[in-house]
C-alpha positions as CSV (number, residue, x, y, z in Angstrom):
1,M,0.0,0.1,-0.1
2,N,1.4,3.3,-1.0
3,Q,0.7,6.0,1.6
4,C,1.1,9.8,0.9
5,L,3.4,10.9,3.6
6,T,2.8,14.8,2.9
7,C,-0.8,14.2,3.4
8,F,-0.2,14.0,7.3
9,N,0.9,17.6,7.2
10,V,-1.4,19.7,9.1
11,I,-1.8,23.0,7.1
12,D,-4.6,24.6,9.2
13,A,-5.9,24.4,12.7
14,K,-8.7,26.5,14.3
15,I,-9.7,26.5,17.8
16,T,-13.1,25.8,18.5
17,K,-13.3,25.8,22.3
18,H,-11.0,25.0,25.0
19,L,-9.3,21.6,24.3
20,E,-11.0,21.3,21.0
21,F,-10.1,22.4,17.4
22,V,-10.5,21.4,13.7
23,V,-7.6,20.5,11.6
24,T,-7.1,20.3,7.9
25,F,-4.4,18.4,6.3
26,A,-2.4,18.9,3.0
27,D,-4.7,16.6,1.2
28,G,-7.9,18.4,2.4
29,L,-9.0,15.9,5.0
30,S,-10.4,17.7,8.0
31,G,-12.0,16.7,11.2
32,A,-12.2,17.4,15.0
33,V,-9.7,17.1,17.6
34,K,-10.7,16.7,21.4
35,I,-8.4,16.3,24.3
36,L,-10.2,15.0,27.2
37,P,-8.9,16.2,30.6
38,S,-7.8,12.5,31.4
39,H,-5.3,12.9,28.8
40,L,-3.7,16.2,30.5
41,Y,-0.7,14.9,32.2
42,G,3.1,15.0,31.8
43,V,4.0,17.5,29.2
44,F,0.3,17.9,28.2
45,E,-0.6,19.2,31.6
46,K,0.3,22.8,30.5
47,L,-2.8,22.7,28.1
48,K,-5.2,22.8,31.2
49,D,-4.3,26.4,31.1
50,P,-6.6,28.2,28.4
51,Q,-4.3,31.0,27.6
52,F,-1.6,28.2,26.7
53,F,-3.9,26.3,24.9
54,N,-4.8,28.9,22.9
55,R,-1.3,29.3,21.7
56,L,-1.6,26.4,19.4
57,E,0.2,26.9,15.8
58,I,1.2,24.8,13.0
59,A,4.9,24.1,12.8
60,D,6.3,21.9,10.1
61,G,3.2,20.2,9.7
62,F,2.3,19.6,13.2
63,V,-0.3,21.0,15.6
64,A,2.1,22.5,18.3
65,W,2.4,24.7,21.3
66,P,5.5,26.2,23.1
67,D,7.8,24.1,25.2
68,E,7.9,21.3,22.5
69,I,4.4,20.0,22.9
70,D,3.1,18.6,19.7
71,L,0.6,16.0,18.2
72,A,1.5,13.0,16.0
73,P,-0.1,14.0,12.8
74,D,-0.1,10.6,11.1
75,A,-2.1,9.3,14.2
76,M,-4.5,12.3,14.1
77,Y,-5.0,11.8,10.3
78,Q,-5.8,8.0,10.6
79,A,-8.5,8.5,13.5
80,I,-9.9,11.5,11.6
81,K,-10.1,9.4,8.4
82,E,-11.8,6.6,10.2
83,N,-14.1,8.2,12.8
84,G,-14.3,12.0,11.5
85,E,-12.7,12.9,14.8
86,W,-9.6,12.1,17.2
87,V,-10.3,12.0,20.7
88,L,-7.1,12.1,23.0
89,K,-8.2,10.1,26.3
């Protein structure tokens, strides 16, 4: 199976509310991402702060925040392709 590696590149992300945003990938696929409070431990604990969460940006095809916090675009892509959303539990 030949996969498009650049398809995983996130080209846009818009926050819809705290801990939720919509992403669009290079191939046009888009969907919602929800981060549940149970996922906010370790490096992700900083995302509890709405002001910090609102610093979301796109960096080299990744959804990212300061302090080297980012989300795996390939896992995000697959979940959105299969379910229309990615829920981090």
